[in-house]
N, C-alpha and C positions, 0 to 999 in steps of 0.2 A: 780577220780578228773579230768582226761583228760588233765594232764599236762605232757609234754614231754620235760623237760629242764634239762641239766646235772648239772647246777651250782646253784641249789636251796640251800641256806645257812641256812634257818630257816623254821621249820614246827612247828606251834603253834596250839594246840587244846584248844580252850577256853571253850569247853564243853566236857563232857565225850564221847569218841568214842563209837559207838553202838555195836561193836564187835571186837574181836581180829583180825579177818580176815581183817576188814576194817582198823583198826589201823595199821596193818602191811603194807597194801597197801599204806596208806597215808604217813607214816614215810619213806617208801621205796623210796619216791621221792627225799629225801634229799641226797646231796653229791654223785650223780651218777658219778661225775667227779673224785672221789677218794679223794677230799679235805674235810677237817673237816667241819661238819655242826652240827647244834643244833636242837634237837626236844624237845619241851616243852609241857607238858600236865597239865592242871589245873583241879583239882578235887573239885567239889562243891556239897555238900549234896542236895542243892536246885535243882540241875540239875536232881537228881534221881527222885524227885517228879514230875518234868516236864515230864521226860521220861516215868514215870508211866502213866501219863495222856495221852500222845501220844499213848502209847501201848494199854491202856484200851479203848481209843476212838474208836478203830476199832473193838471192840468186841460187836456185836449186841446182843440184848436179845434173849432168846429162843422163845419168842412170836413173835418177829420181823421175825426171820428166818422161823418159822412155817407159819406165814402169807404169806410170799413170796413164800414158797414152795406150799402152797395151791393155790395161784394165778397161778403159773407155771403149776400145775396139770390141772387147767381149761383151760389154754392156749394150752396145749399139748393134750387135751382130744381126739381130732380127727386127730392128725398129724400122718404122716407116715415117715419112714426113707427117708431122701433126701429132705423133705419139708424145706422151709425157714420160720422161725418164727421171726417176728419183735417186738422189745421191746424198750421202752425208759427207760434206766437204771437211768436217772436223776429223772424221775417220780417215779420209783420203790424206789429209795433212799429216796425221800421225803415221800412217802406213808408208807413205812415200817420202817422208822427211821434207815436205814442202810447207813453209809457213803459210798460215791462213791468208794473209794479205797477198802473198805471191800467188797462191792458188786462185784467188779472186782475179788477179791480173791475167793469169793463164786462161781461165775460163772466158774472160772478156776478149782475149785474142781469138780464141776458138769461135766466139760468137761474132765479133766485128770483122776480123780479117778473113776467116775461113767460112763464116756464115753456116756453121754446122748445127748450131742450136741457139735458142734464146732463153735466157733465164726468166722464169715466171715466179709468181708468188710462192714463197716457201711455206711449209706447214710444220706444225709440231708433231712429234711422234708420240709423246706421252702427255697425259693429263692426270693430275691428282688434285684433290681438294680436301679442305677441312670444313666440317659442317658447323654452322652457327646455331645457337639455341632456337632460332626461328626457322630452321631449315624446312621442316614439314609444312608450316603455315605459309611459307613463301614459295613452295613448289607444288601447289595444288591446282595447276591449270588443267589437269585432266587430259593433256595431249598425249599422243602415242609416243612421241619422242621422250617425254618426261617419264612415262611408265617404263620404257625400255632402259633408259639411263639408270633408273633405280634398280631394275632387275639385274643388269650386267655389272653394276658397280661392285667392287670388292673393298670392304672397309677393314683396315688393319687396326693397329693400336690407336693411331692418331689420324693417319691419312686414308682417304678413300681413293682408290685407283680405278680408272675407267679406260676401257679399250674403245676408243672413238670409232674405229673402223668396224668393230664387232657390233656396237650399238647401231651404227648406220645400217648395217646389214639386217639386223633384227627388225629395225623400224622401217625398213625398205624406203629409205630416204637418202638424200645426198649427205655426205660427210659434213658439209658446211652447216647444215641445219642442226646437227648434233652439237657442233662447236658453238654455234650461235645460242643454243639453249643453255649450255654451260656458262657462256659469257653473260647471259641474261640473269642466271642465278647469282653470279658473282656481283653484278651491278645492283641487284636488289637486296644484297646482304645475306642471301641464303648460304653462300659458301665463300671461301677464300681460295680462288683458283690458282693453280701453279702449273703452267705448261712447261715442257722441257724437251730437249732432243730435237733441234731444228733439222728438218729434212729439206734439202735444196731440190728444186724441181726445174727441169729444163724441157722446153718444147723442141722436138727434132725438126730441123729445117730441111736437111738433105742427108743423104747417105754418108755415114762416117767412113773415112778411108780405111780400108782393110788391107792386110798383107804386111809382111816384114819390111819391105822397102818403103811403103807408105808411112809406116810407123816411124822408121828411122828418119825419114825426110821431115815429118811433122815435128818430131822431138828435137831434131837439130835446129829447125827454124825457130821453135819456141825458146830453146836454150840460147840461141844467138840474140833473140829479142831481150832476154833478161840481162845478158852480158852487155849489150849495147845500152840498155837502160841504166845499168850500174855506172858505166863510164860517163853517160850523159849527166847523171845525177851529180857525180863528183866534178864534172866540168862546170856545171852551173854554180857550184859552191866556190870553185877557184875563180870564176868570173867575178864573184863578189869580192874575194880577196884582192884580185887584180885591180878592181875599181878603187877600193879603199886605200891601197898602197901605191897607186899610180902617181906620177909626177904631173898631174893635171888637176884642174878644178873638178871636185867630185860631182857637183851638180851638172856641169857640162858633160862629164864622162857618162853619167847616168842618162842624161838626155840623148846623148849620141847612141846609146844602146837601143833606144826606142825610136830613133830616127827624128828626134826633135831638137837636134843640136842648135838650130838657129834660134831657139827660144831663150838661149842663155848667151850673154855677151861673150865675145871672143876673149876678153880679158878675164873672164870668170865671174862667178856669182858674188864674190866679195865676202862671203860669210862662212864658207866651209873651212875645214882645218887647213887644207892646202893653200887656199887663197889668203888666209890670215897669217900663216907661218912661212909660206912659200917652200915648205919642206914636206916630202912624202912621209907617210906613216912608216916607221921602221918595223919590219916584221920578218922573222925567220921561220919559214914554213916547216923546217926540219927540226926546230928547237924542241927538245923533249920527245922527239920522235925518231930516235936513233934506229937505224935498220942495219943489221949485220949481213955480211955477204956470205957467211958460212953458217951452216945449221949445226947446232949443238947435238952431237950424237947421243949423249946421255938423256937429254930431254926428249929427243926423237924416240928413243927406245922405250922411255917411260910411258909415252902415249900409246905405243903399240902394245905395251904390257897391260895398260889400263882397260883395254877393250878388245874383244875378239872380232870386232867388225873389220872385214877386209874387202868388202864389195864396193866401197865408195871412197876414193881418195879425198874428195872435197869434204866429206864428213870428218875424216881424220884431221884435215887441215883446219877445219872450223874449231875443233877441240884445241888444237895448238894455238890458234890465234885468239881464241876466246869469243867465238861467235855462236850464240845459242841457236838451237833448232829443235823441232819436235822430237827427233830421234835422240838427240843429246839429252833432252829432258827425260825421255823414256828410259834411256840407259843410265840415268842418274849420274851424269858426268859433269853437270854444270857447276857442282861444288867440289869436284875432285881437284887435287893439287895440280894435275896436268892441264886443267882447263885454263887457257890463256898463258901457259908457261912459255910459249914461243912467239909472243906478240911483238917481239923486236925483229922478227923476220918479215920479209915481203910476202904478201898474200897473192902476188901475181902468179899466173898459171905456171911460169917456169920455175918458181921457187917452192913454196910450201906444198901446194897441190901437186906440183910435178914430182917432188921427192916422194910424197905419199903414193903417187901413182906407181912408182917403182916398187914400193913395198907391197902394194895391193897385187901387183903382177906376181910377186914372189909368194904371196898368200900367207906365209907364216914368218914369225920373227926368226926362227932358227935358220931359215934359208938365207938370211941377210947377214952373214958373218964371214969375213968382215964386210960391213955395209959399204957399198959404193953407189951413191946417188948420181943422177945425171950431172954433167959438168956445171949447169947453171945453178944447181942447188947443192953445193958441196958440203959434206959433213966435216966438222972439226974432229 
């Protein structure tokens, strides 16, 4: 939270905390001056559905992970330890339908678990600037870099564009010197600099696994990591719900989680909601979160009709459940009527994704007539 005040009187959680660790840190900000403070937490079943969406949004499909690993195999085919590989993670995110945050976690796993490469300082691919009235007077240092920058810059109507790599080549200097000169101009008011197009850079640590079997093994392990992280994320949220709705002192229950149960009297703290009322918080996890056992065939077919994509069942299931992704944005389906039209179904593998897996195998809508999904995801 980044708050360091001793006299905070109220801490209010309007949504369910994501973990007991986070909850403990946040309520720990209250009453550090020793005076009475109040901590309130609101439980809402609808929050659980939203959190499930957030958690599942970062789980890419196995086909997406496999596709990215195949691209990295080609990129690293001739690299040696110590080489620098440049990648655009934003382009990879869009191409393979992996959210940027999830892609960062994937790269972290390849770095920390498999020790294949290490992320280094990224760079900007493009630079442009607007000139101030004092541009000429503030850029008269006579250096070779300044001369080259002015020679290779191309001024349009308003913006001046500069190819930094070309300037570095002409000036026979390192790219960083050219960037430093542009930053110097910006700092002294000669220009208003605007860099763009982040290029991520990775230093190769060892040979990247090649071959089909290696690709499948790596993709499978990474996908399993994401699925496990999703389950762990929801488990941590349910731990918070279990604590707040338990038939025990909340303070003692929280202390038990951290192994400090002895710091709270056996009879309880005397000031939490349970100690005061001797009643647990009443909370129905499934309230407003009805899940149907059968899949609506009309809605199912509407999703298949809304997109021609048939290579990724999880992509189709995301549309049905209302979980956004780079590919859904690219296909302009986020505002379509079918987006989120089946959010009353389970997103578990045997339900929505499983049913769409069947349709992907069939490849076209016409071949599913009459449609018969697997037993676990039956259509109405």
